[in-house]
C-alpha positions, 0 to 999 in steps of 0.5 A: 873058119866055121868049124874053128869058131872064127865065124858064125855062119858061112854062105855060098857065094850065090846066096851071100848078098841075100843072106846079108840083106836078111841079117841087115833087115833083122838088125834094123828091126832092133832098137836103133840106140841099143844097136848103136851101143852094141856096135860101140862096145864091139868097136871099142873092144879092139883097143882094150884089154879083156878086163877093160872091154868087159868093164866098158860093156858093163857100163854100156849095158847098164846105160840101156836101162835108161832107154824107153826101148829097153822098157818096151823090149822087156815088156814085149818079151814078158808079154810074148809079143813083138817089140815096137821100138820107136 
């Protein structure tokens, strides 16, 4: 599956739970509203054409610009520091 591009990573069964928890901690460190928007875009895409999904994703992306977390994330990136999402 990995060589065919169907999955991003494959882990041995004995390390799967720890790897999943590591990924969960990383995602939890991101902006909660932005993660929710990304999840909404992914879930909605299952019921849309590619064109509709791209349009929806673009609208979601543009709506992130009104959030304080977007401002904090961009500032942190420019200042080369960790973002402090609220």
